C-alpha positions in Angstrom: 146.4 53.6 37.3 147.0 57.2 37.9 143.5 57.6 38.9 143.5 54.6 41.6 146.8 56.4 43.0 144.8 59.7 43.5 141.6 58.2 44.8 144.0 56.1 47.3 145.8 59.3 48.4 142.5 60.9 49.1 141.4 58.1 51.3 144.5 58.5 53.3 144.0 62.0 53.7 140.3 61.5 54.6 141.2 58.8 56.9 143.6 61.3 58.8 141.2 64.2 58.9 138.6 61.6 60.4 141.2 60.3 62.9 142.3 63.6 64.0 138.8 65.0 64.0 137.7 62.3 66.7 140.7 63.0 69.0 139.8 66.8 68.7 136.4 66.3 69.6 137.2 63.9 72.4 139.5 66.9 73.8 136.7 69.3 73.3 134.2 67.1 75.2 136.3 66.8 78.0 136.6 70.6 78.2 133.1 71.1 77.8 132.2 68.7 80.6 134.6 70.4 82.7 133.6 73.7 82.4 129.6 72.7 82.1 129.4 74.4 78.7 126.2 72.2 77.6 124.1 72.9 80.7 124.9 76.6 80.7 124.1 77.1 77.0 121.0 75.4 77.9 119.9 77.7 80.7 120.9 80.6 78.5 118.4 79.2 76.0 115.7 78.9 78.4 116.2 82.5 79.6 115.7 83.6 76.4 112.6 81.4 75.6 110.7 82.4 78.7 112.6 86.0 79.7 111.3 85.2 83.3 114.1 84.1 85.5 111.5 83.0 88.2 109.4 81.0 86.1 112.6 79.4 84.4 113.7 78.4 88.1 110.1 76.9 88.8 110.1 74.8 85.8 114.0 73.4 86.6 112.4 72.6 90.1 109.3 70.8 88.9 109.8 67.2 89.7 109.4 66.1 86.1 112.8 68.4 85.3 114.5 68.2 88.6 114.9 64.6 88.3 117.2 65.2 85.5 119.9 66.5 87.8 121.4 66.5 91.2 120.3 69.0 93.7 117.2 70.1 95.5 116.7 73.1 93.4 118.0 75.3 90.6 120.2 77.2 92.9 121.6 74.2 94.5 122.2 72.6 91.0 124.0 75.9 89.9 126.4 75.7 92.9 127.2 72.1 92.6 127.6 72.3 88.9 125.1 69.5 88.1 122.4 71.2 86.2 121.1 68.9 83.2 122.7 69.4 79.6 119.4 68.3 77.9 115.7 68.5 78.8 113.1 66.3 76.8 110.7 68.4 75.3 107.6 66.4 76.6 109.2 66.8 80.2 109.2 70.5 79.6 105.6 70.6 77.9 103.9 68.5 81.0 105.7 70.8 83.4 104.7 74.2 81.9 101.2 72.8 81.5 101.1 71.7 85.1 102.2 74.8 86.5 99.6 76.7 84.3 96.9 74.7 86.0 98.3 73.7 89.6 100.1 77.0 90.3 103.7 78.0 90.9 103.4 78.1 94.7 106.2 76.1 96.2 104.7 76.1 99.6 101.9 74.2 98.3 104.2 71.8 96.8 102.3 72.3 93.4 99.0 71.4 94.9 99.8 67.5 95.1 96.6 66.4 96.9 93.4 65.1 95.8 92.2 68.6 95.4 94.5 69.5 92.7 93.0 70.6 89.5 93.0 68.1 86.4 95.1 69.1 83.5 92.8 69.7 80.6 91.9 72.1 77.6 89.3 73.8 79.7 91.6 74.2 82.9 94.5 75.2 80.9 92.7 78.4 79.6 90.8 79.3 82.5 94.0 78.9 84.8 96.5 80.7 82.1 96.9 84.1 83.9 98.5 82.4 87.1 101.9 82.1 85.1 102.2 85.9 85.2 104.1 86.0 82.0 102.6 87.4 78.8 105.0 85.9 76.6 104.4 82.3 77.7 100.7 82.7 78.1 100.6 83.8 74.5 102.4 80.7 73.2 100.1 78.4 75.4 97.0 80.0 74.2 98.1 79.5 70.5 99.2 75.9 71.4 95.4 75.9 72.7 93.9 77.2 69.6 95.8 75.0 67.4 94.8 72.0 69.3 91.1 72.4 68.5 90.2 71.1 71.9 92.8 68.0 71.9 94.9 67.9 74.8 97.5 65.6 73.2 97.7 68.2 70.3 98.2 70.8 72.6 101.0 69.3 74.5 102.5 68.5 71.1 102.2 72.0 69.8 104.0 73.2 73.2 106.7 70.6 72.6 107.2 71.8 69.1 107.5 75.5 70.5 110.3 74.2 72.9 112.1 72.2 70.2 112.1 75.2 67.7 113.7 77.0 70.4 116.4 74.3 71.3 117.3 74.1 67.6 118.3 77.8 67.8 120.3 77.0 70.9 122.2 73.9 69.2 122.9 76.5 66.4 124.6 78.5 68.7 126.5 75.8 70.6 127.6 74.4 67.1 129.0 77.8 66.3 131.0 78.2 69.3 132.3 74.6 69.1 133.6 74.9 65.9 135.8 77.7 66.6 136.9 75.6 69.6 137.3 72.5 67.7 139.4 74.7 65.0 141.7 76.1 67.7 142.0 72.5 69.3 142.8 71.1 65.9 145.5 73.6 65.2 147.1 72.8 68.6 146.9 69.3 67.8 148.3 69.2 64.1 151.1 71.5 65.3 152.1 69.3 68.2 152.1 66.1 65.9 153.2 67.9 62.9 150.4 66.8 60.7 150.9 68.8 57.6 148.5 67.9 54.8 150.9 68.7 51.9 153.7 66.4 53.4 151.3 63.6 54.0 149.9 63.7 50.8 153.1 63.6 49.2 154.1 60.6 51.0 151.0 58.6 50.3 151.5 59.5 46.5 155.3 58.3 46.3 154.9 55.2 48.7 152.3 52.4 47.5 152.9 50.4 50.8 151.6 53.3 53.0 148.9 53.7 50.5 147.8 50.1 50.8 148.1 50.5 54.6 145.9 53.4 54.8 143.2 52.0 52.4 143.2 48.8 54.5 142.8 50.9 57.9 140.0 52.9 56.2 138.2 49.6 55.3 138.0 48.4 58.8 136.7 51.8 60.2 133.0 51.4 61.3 130.4 53.6 62.9 131.0 52.1 66.3 134.7 53.4 65.9 133.3 57.1 66.1 131.1 56.6 69.1 131.3 55.7 72.8 133.3 57.5 75.5 135.7 60.5 74.7 138.7 58.7 76.0 137.7 55.4 74.2 137.1 56.9 70.9 140.4 59.3 71.1 142.4 56.1 72.3 141.2 54.1 69.3 141.7 56.8 66.9 145.6 57.2 68.3 146.1 53.7 67.8 145.0 53.8 64.1 147.3 56.9 63.4 150.2 55.0 64.8 149.6 52.1 62.6 149.8 54.3 59.4 153.2 55.3 59.9 153.3 58.6 58.5 155.5 61.5 58.7 154.2 62.9 62.0 155.8 64.2 65.2 158.6 66.4 63.8 160.6 63.6 62.4 162.7 66.1 60.4 163.7 68.0 63.7 165.8 66.8 66.1 166.0 67.9 69.8 168.6 66.3 71.9 167.8 68.1 75.3 165.3 70.7 76.7 165.4 73.5 76.6 166.8 73.4 72.8 169.8 75.1 71.8 169.9 78.0 69.7 170.6 75.9 66.3 167.7 73.6 67.2 165.1 76.6 68.0 166.1 77.9 64.5 165.7 74.4 62.8 162.1 74.4 64.5 161.3 77.8 63.4 162.2 76.9 59.7 160.2 73.7 59.9 157.1 75.5 61.5 157.2 78.1 58.8 157.6 75.7 56.0 154.6 73.6 57.5 152.5 76.7 58.7 149.8 76.3 55.3 149.8 72.4 55.5 148.8 72.6 59.2 146.0 75.5 58.6 144.8 73.1 55.9 144.6 70.1 58.4 143.0 72.4 61.1 140.5 73.5 58.7 139.7 69.9 57.7 139.4 69.0 61.2 137.0 71.8 61.9 134.3 70.3 59.5 133.9 67.6 62.3 134.2 63.6 62.6 130.8 62.8 61.1 131.6 64.9 57.9 134.8 62.8 57.1 133.0 59.6 58.3 130.4 60.0 55.6 133.1 61.3 53.0 135.1 58.4 53.5 132.2 55.9 53.4 131.5 57.4 49.8 135.0 57.3 48.5 135.2 53.7 49.4 132.0 53.0 47.7 133.6 54.5 44.6 136.7 52.8 45.0 134.8 49.5 45.1 132.8 50.2 42.1 135.8 51.3 40.0 137.8 48.3 40.8 138.7 46.3 37.6 137.1 42.8 37.1 139.4 40.2 38.1 141.5 38.4 35.5 140.4 34.8 34.3 142.8 31.7 34.7 145.7 30.1 33.0 145.6 31.4 29.1 145.5 35.0 30.1 142.9 36.3 28.4 140.2 38.4 30.4 136.9 37.2 31.1 133.6 38.9 30.1 134.6 41.7 27.8 136.1 39.6 24.8 133.9 37.6 22.6 135.0 34.0 21.8 136.5 33.2 18.7 134.5 31.7 16.0 134.4 28.0 15.9 136.1 26.3 13.0 133.7 25.1 10.1 134.6 21.6 8.8 133.2 20.0 5.8 130.3 17.6 6.6 131.2 14.1 5.5 129.0 12.4 2.7 127.0 9.5 3.4 128.2 6.4 1.4 126.2 5.0 -1.5 123.9 2.3 -0.7 123.9 -0.6 -3.0 120.6 -1.8 -4.8 121.4 -5.2 -3.2 121.5 -4.3 0.2 118.6 -1.7 0.0 115.6 -2.3 2.1 112.4 -3.2 0.5 109.7 -0.4 0.2 107.3 0.0 3.0 104.0 -1.2 2.8 102.6 1.7 4.9 101.6 5.5 3.8 104.2 7.2 2.0 106.5 9.9 3.9 105.2 13.4 3.8 107.1 15.7 1.6 109.8 17.7 3.2 108.7 21.4 3.7 111.4 23.7 2.1 110.9 25.9 5.3 112.7 23.4 7.3 115.8 23.5 4.9 119.0 24.5 6.8 121.7 25.9 4.5 125.1 24.1 4.4 128.0 25.6 6.3 131.1 25.4 3.8 134.4 25.2 4.8 135.9 26.6 1.5 135.0 27.3 -2.2 131.8 28.7 -3.6 128.7 27.5 -2.2 127.3 26.5 -5.7 130.5 24.7 -6.8 129.5 21.3 -5.9 126.3 19.0 -4.7 126.3 17.0 -1.5 
């Protein structure tokens, strides 16, 4: 029972962390969308990858990448704030190899006429100096050498070079966003008073709330964690309200704004007492919704595996684990004696074969010593 209670409390806490992480992530996504954080981080990564501002602009202006954003050029998209937040690796590789072979002359519109050179292993190598960037030229030549004359392999190598750089950019973004998620999470838990210690205590002493938390956790699926930021946040908020846990400063009463001096003192005392629990909750939120969703799935599986087998019916005995009682052995009745007058005449057929001693089955005795009588 004690172990089951602790497991249910853990499920309740993980559920709280998951829902608050979803709300924090939605808030962060809205802020990032407003500030164009993803697209600006991508531009920074492209600058470090190419180390050539003009070549980077030429890549953004290439039709294969220009189609990903609104604007006639890179500079126009910067002004409008419409730069893409993601560039597919195959679009980058094709655009770069096309610039190598057909040139970077905007006046020639990338040489779109029938006289334009065909992109091949030979034309890439022969026209490589047209990029005018030693760093990128070296990367493309390395992709050519590794491709061993296969154009598809060359393109795949350039895509891998781009993907490796973007993995590093993703690392930057995650580090920055984790700090932001912690800050947003701390502000959120202070606003709604999500104290880990108080919540855990309430779950431990209140079986009804534990059962409600487990029931809600059992209904959480992957589709609840994906979708539009506002929809996900609204769904998570609804689940929090269903829990009915001690949130929203329920122990502090403010009758008017601004609060009175006594009310400010009460707020300060409550905040000081809840500070450690707030920090714990904010740190948990910073781990991310995907972390807590995986944790919730695993703990729910453990709970299902540890659930005791159902009890069997009416007599109160449990099924499966107990052996059935030995049946009572009764004395086998003795066959009545057959009189000589009623005995049937001997058969005229062949005599019956002798009974083998290996077919003998010992008699079960109800009481007494087996050698005490004869059947």
